[in-house]
TIVOGU-529912 format. One line per 10 residues: number of its first residue (from 1); for each residue x, y, z of N, C-alpha, C. Coordinates in nm, 4 decimals, m for minus. Atoms other than C-alpha are relative to their C-alpha. Layout:
<recs>
NUM = X,Y,Z,X,Y,Z,X,Y,Z  ...
</recs>
This chain:
<recs>
1 = m0.1080,0.0880,m0.0417,1.3892,10.1885,1.0671,0.1178,0.0228,m0.0912  m0.1218,m0.0133,0.0776,1.7451,10.2387,0.9578,0.0706,m0.1338,m0.0019  m0.0684,0.1272,0.0157,1.9289,9.9369,0.8241,0.1371,0.0283,m0.0605  m0.1360,m0.0213,0.0475,2.3059,9.9448,0.7870,0.0604,m0.1343,m0.0380  m0.0643,0.1226,0.0453,2.4829,9.6794,0.5810,0.0876,0.0313,m0.1203  m0.0874,m0.0162,0.1159,2.7588,9.6464,0.3278,m0.0651,m0.0573,m0.1251  0.0698,0.0619,0.1126,2.5544,9.4167,0.1065,m0.1413,m0.0373,0.0446  0.1379,0.0394,m0.0278,2.1855,9.3344,0.0823,m0.0122,m0.1490,m0.0284  0.0138,0.1445,0.0169,2.1280,8.9650,0.1426,m0.1419,m0.0319,m0.0475  0.1307,0.0431,0.0478,1.8345,8.7657,0.0096,m0.1053,0.0139,0.1104
11 = 0.0965,m0.0095,m0.1092,1.6693,8.7556,0.3518,m0.0328,0.1464,0.0314  0.0242,m0.1419,m0.0217,1.7109,9.1322,0.3943,m0.0923,0.0543,m0.1080  0.0820,m0.0448,0.1122,1.5622,9.1906,0.0519,m0.1440,m0.0490,0.0162  0.1339,0.0552,m0.0209,1.2682,8.9637,0.1334,m0.0719,0.0772,0.1111  0.0614,m0.0730,m0.1110,1.2055,9.1442,0.4640,m0.0400,0.1409,m0.0432  0.0322,m0.1354,0.0463,1.2192,9.4877,0.2983,m0.1172,m0.0031,m0.0987  0.1113,0.0144,0.0933,0.9858,9.3670,0.0225,m0.1318,m0.0225,0.0722  0.1201,0.0264,m0.0783,0.7359,9.2337,0.2762,m0.0459,0.1270,0.0728  0.0343,m0.1254,m0.0672,0.7492,9.5615,0.4683,m0.0647,0.0976,m0.0976  0.0552,m0.0901,0.1012,0.6858,9.7606,0.1513,m0.1398,m0.0451,m0.0412
21 = 0.1308,0.0537,0.0371,0.3943,9.5308,0.0591,m0.1033,0.0325,0.1072  0.0932,m0.0274,m0.1099,0.2349,9.5693,0.4016,m0.0307,0.1494,0.0105  0.0204,m0.1451,m0.0061,0.2859,9.9463,0.3990,m0.0962,0.0456,m0.1092  0.0887,m0.0368,0.1112,0.1191,9.9766,0.0567,m0.1437,m0.0449,0.0280  0.1332,0.0513,m0.0320,m0.1722,9.7607,0.1712,m0.0662,0.0871,0.1072  0.0539,m0.0839,m0.1062,m0.2166,9.9733,0.4859,m0.0379,0.1378,m0.0536  0.0311,m0.1313,0.0575,m0.2027,10.2988,0.2878,m0.1270,m0.0064,m0.0849  0.1226,0.0167,0.0799,m0.4681,10.1695,0.0453,m0.1225,m0.0080,0.0906  0.1109,0.0131,m0.0950,m0.6902,10.0709,0.3383,m0.0344,0.1361,0.0601  0.0226,m0.1314,m0.0606,m0.6452,10.4113,0.5021,m0.0681,0.0960,m0.0972
31 = 0.0598,m0.0887,0.0998,m0.7281,10.5975,0.1802,m0.1443,m0.0395,m0.0291  0.1346,0.0484,0.0275,m1.0340,10.3807,0.1145,m0.0971,0.0391,0.1110  0.0863,m0.0251,m0.1151,m1.1725,10.4407,0.4642,0.0174,0.1400,0.0587  m0.0158,m0.1385,m0.0449,m1.0652,10.8057,0.4993,0.0727,0.0139,0.1324  m0.0755,m0.0034,m0.1256,m0.8193,10.7392,0.7807,0.1302,0.0762,m0.0210  m0.1281,m0.0704,0.0013,m0.5345,10.9799,0.8475,0.0794,m0.0466,0.1220  m0.0772,0.0495,m0.1140,m0.2691,10.8108,1.0633,0.0577,0.1166,0.0811  m0.0587,m0.0992,m0.0901,m0.1626,11.0136,1.3659,0.0781,m0.0721,0.1077  m0.0798,0.0549,m0.1080,0.0933,10.9541,1.6356,m0.0786,0.0083,0.1303  0.0679,m0.0043,m0.1285,m0.0473,10.8616,1.9729,0.0859,0.0770,0.0993
41 = m0.0712,m0.0763,m0.1025,0.0447,11.0710,2.2726,m0.0532,m0.0420,0.1359  0.0390,0.0450,m0.1327,0.0388,10.9180,2.6204,0.0980,0.0568,0.1007  m0.0934,m0.0436,m0.1034,0.1817,11.0523,2.9428,0.0810,m0.1199,0.0495  m0.0842,0.1063,m0.0513,0.4726,10.8491,3.0755,m0.0256,m0.0173,0.1491  0.0176,0.0279,m0.1423,0.4130,10.6802,3.4082,0.1378,m0.0057,0.0645  m0.1256,0.0044,m0.0731,0.6896,10.7334,3.6594,m0.0257,m0.0557,0.1384  0.0191,0.0526,m0.1342,0.7480,10.5770,3.9970,m0.0428,0.1070,0.0998  0.0269,m0.1079,m0.0931,0.6895,10.9173,4.1528,m0.1315,0.0711,m0.0274  0.1299,m0.0619,0.0267,0.3454,10.9935,4.0111,m0.0781,0.0192,0.1290  0.0763,m0.0092,m0.1236,0.1967,10.9222,4.3517,0.0575,0.1046,0.0942
51 = m0.0603,m0.1009,m0.0868,0.4420,11.1622,4.5179,m0.0476,0.1398,m0.0347  0.0369,m0.1334,0.0460,0.3238,11.4579,4.3116,m0.1501,0.0251,0.0019  0.1447,m0.0176,m0.0060,m0.0490,11.3971,4.3458,m0.0458,m0.0229,0.1421  0.0458,0.0124,m0.1373,m0.2343,11.4405,4.6701,m0.1029,m0.1107,0.0166  0.1067,0.0986,m0.0132,m0.5183,11.2006,4.5965,0.0460,m0.1415,m0.0311  m0.0487,0.1336,0.0300,m0.2952,10.9068,4.5041,m0.0241,m0.0398,m0.1433  0.0187,0.0314,0.1410,m0.3754,10.9309,4.1332,0.1344,m0.0389,m0.0582  m0.1239,0.0354,0.0679,m0.1196,10.7802,3.8993,0.0649,m0.1243,0.0571  m0.0580,0.1204,m0.0562,m0.0663,10.4642,4.1023,m0.0329,m0.1232,m0.0823  0.0420,0.1144,0.0797,m0.2250,10.2415,3.8390,0.1137,m0.0577,m0.0807
61 = m0.1012,0.0647,0.0822,m0.0228,9.9908,3.6440,m0.0314,0.0300,m0.1450  0.0182,m0.0312,0.1407,0.0225,10.1083,3.2883,0.1168,m0.0570,m0.0774  m0.1079,0.0455,0.0862,0.2242,9.9807,2.9984,0.0245,m0.1490,0.0141  m0.0359,0.1409,m0.0017,0.3873,9.6451,2.9446,0.1409,m0.0130,0.0533  m0.1363,0.0246,m0.0426,0.7040,9.4858,3.0644,0.0135,0.0062,0.1505  m0.0230,0.0012,m0.1436,0.8672,9.4874,3.4015,m0.0374,0.1343,0.0608  0.0407,m0.1209,m0.0698,0.7290,9.7369,3.6483,0.1228,0.0680,0.0565  m0.1109,m0.0766,m0.0559,0.9575,10.0130,3.7642,0.0085,m0.0280,0.1485  m0.0196,0.0223,m0.1420,1.1097,9.9499,4.1039,m0.0344,0.1272,0.0750  0.0320,m0.1125,m0.0849,0.9697,10.1719,4.3721,0.0519,m0.0299,0.1387
71 = m0.0391,0.0249,m0.1376,1.1011,10.2190,4.7197,m0.1177,m0.0618,0.0742  0.1068,0.0694,m0.0710,0.9050,9.9959,4.9555,m0.0910,0.0988,0.0718  0.0814,m0.0964,m0.0725,0.7896,10.2884,5.1665,m0.0668,0.0994,m0.0937  0.0574,m0.0975,0.0935,0.7267,10.5134,4.8644,m0.1254,m0.0557,m0.0662  0.1191,0.0555,0.0640,0.4760,10.2703,4.7184,m0.1203,0.0060,0.0926  0.1123,m0.0135,m0.0935,0.2669,10.2903,5.0357,m0.0336,0.1477,0.0117  0.0230,m0.1440,m0.0097,0.2377,10.6422,5.1694,0.1328,0.0657,0.0311  m0.1297,m0.0641,m0.0133,0.5360,10.8680,5.1340,m0.0101,0.1153,0.0978  m0.0059,m0.1060,m0.0986,0.6130,11.0814,5.4340,0.1472,0.0290,0.0240  m0.1414,m0.0316,m0.0102,0.9604,11.2182,5.3779,0.0157,0.1158,0.0972
81 = m0.0251,m0.1028,m0.1010,1.0738,11.4105,5.6823,0.1489,0.0278,0.0067  m0.1412,m0.0353,m0.0149,1.4012,11.5729,5.7811,0.0788,m0.1169,0.0579  m0.0695,0.1120,m0.0631,1.4848,11.2595,5.9821,0.0317,m0.1123,m0.1000  m0.0241,0.1121,0.0910,1.4548,11.0119,5.6956,0.0368,0.0419,m0.1416  m0.0312,m0.0459,0.1354,1.5469,11.2277,5.3943,0.1312,m0.0592,m0.0506  m0.1286,0.0557,0.0433,1.9065,11.0972,5.3873,m0.0170,m0.1422,m0.0517  0.0245,0.1382,0.0428,1.7799,10.7404,5.3597,m0.0660,m0.0020,m0.1375  0.0660,m0.0069,0.1306,1.5494,10.8338,5.0704,0.0965,0.0472,m0.1083  m0.0971,m0.0481,0.0987,1.8264,11.0245,4.8950,0.0920,m0.1131,m0.0441  m0.0864,0.1137,0.0342,2.0556,10.7193,4.9114,m0.0737,m0.0992,m0.0884
91 = 0.0800,0.0967,0.0749,1.7782,10.4948,4.7859,m0.0283,0.0510,m0.1417  0.0285,m0.0573,0.1316,1.6834,10.7301,4.5010,0.1263,0.0049,m0.0860  m0.1256,m0.0046,0.0758,2.0502,10.7730,4.3995,0.0369,m0.1389,m0.0514  m0.0289,0.1369,0.0438,2.0974,10.3949,4.3879,m0.0929,m0.0392,m0.1157  0.0943,0.0324,0.1070,1.7815,10.3561,4.1775,0.0317,0.0782,m0.1272  m0.0357,m0.0806,0.1164,1.8955,10.6407,3.9499,0.1171,m0.0648,m0.0741  m0.1151,0.0661,0.0641,2.2285,10.4657,3.8850,m0.0421,m0.1304,m0.0672  0.0489,0.1256,0.0587,2.0516,10.1328,3.8266,m0.0778,0.0270,m0.1280  0.0790,m0.0340,0.1196,1.8113,10.2962,3.5808,0.0909,0.0417,m0.1144  m0.0933,m0.0432,0.1047,2.0976,10.4614,3.3913,0.0768,m0.1200,m0.0551
101 = m0.0721,0.1196,0.0441,2.2869,10.1314,3.3811,m0.0883,m0.0867,m0.0901  0.0941,0.0785,0.0798,1.9731,9.9618,3.2411,m0.0534,0.0781,m0.1202  0.0358,m0.0860,0.1129,1.9418,10.2414,2.9802,m0.1434,0.0526,0.0098  0.1323,m0.0587,m0.0230,1.6159,10.3686,3.1342,0.0211,0.1469,0.0369  m0.0439,m0.1362,m0.0247,1.7150,10.7308,3.0956,m0.1114,0.0916,0.0480  0.1102,m0.0836,m0.0476,1.3700,10.8830,3.1469,m0.0206,m0.0200,0.1494  0.0156,0.0306,m0.1419,1.3400,10.7071,3.4810,0.1156,0.0603,0.0788  m0.1163,m0.0561,m0.0689,1.6939,10.8110,3.5764,m0.0118,0.1515,0.0123  0.0164,m0.1455,m0.0038,1.6167,11.1737,3.4881,m0.1069,0.0396,0.1013  0.1049,m0.0294,m0.0985,1.2971,11.1663,3.6951,0.0541,m0.0150,0.1420
111 = m0.0606,0.0194,m0.1312,1.4920,11.0287,3.9889,0.0970,0.1136,0.0322  m0.0929,m0.1109,m0.0194,1.7600,11.2942,3.9421,m0.0750,0.1267,0.0406  0.0796,m0.1183,m0.0314,1.4934,11.5656,3.9454,m0.0590,m0.0092,0.1403  0.0567,0.0188,m0.1341,1.3339,11.4179,4.2591,0.1078,0.0210,0.1063  m0.1115,m0.0182,m0.0941,1.6734,11.4066,4.4347,0.0306,0.1488,0.0150  m0.0269,m0.1434,m0.0040,1.7366,11.7695,4.3421,m0.1087,0.0732,0.0790  0.1119,m0.0637,m0.0706,1.3909,11.8679,4.4693,0.0099,m0.0248,0.1505  m0.0132,0.0306,m0.1423,1.4467,11.6903,4.8003,0.1139,0.0787,0.0630  m0.1148,m0.0734,m0.0533,1.7881,11.8507,4.8466,m0.0341,0.1482,0.0168  0.0394,m0.1401,m0.0123,1.6435,12.1958,4.7801,m0.1024,0.0189,0.1123
121 = 0.1047,m0.0089,m0.1025,1.3437,12.1301,5.0053,0.0588,m0.0079,0.1405  m0.0576,0.0170,m0.1324,1.5605,12.0168,5.2979,0.1363,0.0676,0.0137  m0.1239,m0.0789,m0.0014,1.8565,12.2459,5.2149,0.1236,m0.0862,0.0251  m0.1142,0.0899,m0.0083,2.1045,11.9625,5.1687,0.0898,0.0259,m0.1198  m0.0947,m0.0288,0.1094,2.4169,12.0317,4.9638,0.0325,m0.1221,m0.0790
</recs>
């Protein structure tokens, strides 16, 4: 954590002291029990996991917080055809803008990639 301030207040000093105390206690525990801390690595769930898998894998709810918005038809069974691709493109573009506005850049990038894939698949400029 980076902390920017012109002066260190008493409450800031207390918080930094408590953090240092907890860190030292955790390091002692790890050394005593032979634990080497490692970073966890989990795949990110996207609203389009079900679109890329044929068996419907990836539809489970993972993580905490508000669930990502999915198109109503995309959450059921997605059957994007030449007749309805324009509607999906509009919907995905709106969701991409909403995600970017909400600072959900990974979701916005996934939507951007899906839009590009659809345009290439249906030869839309």
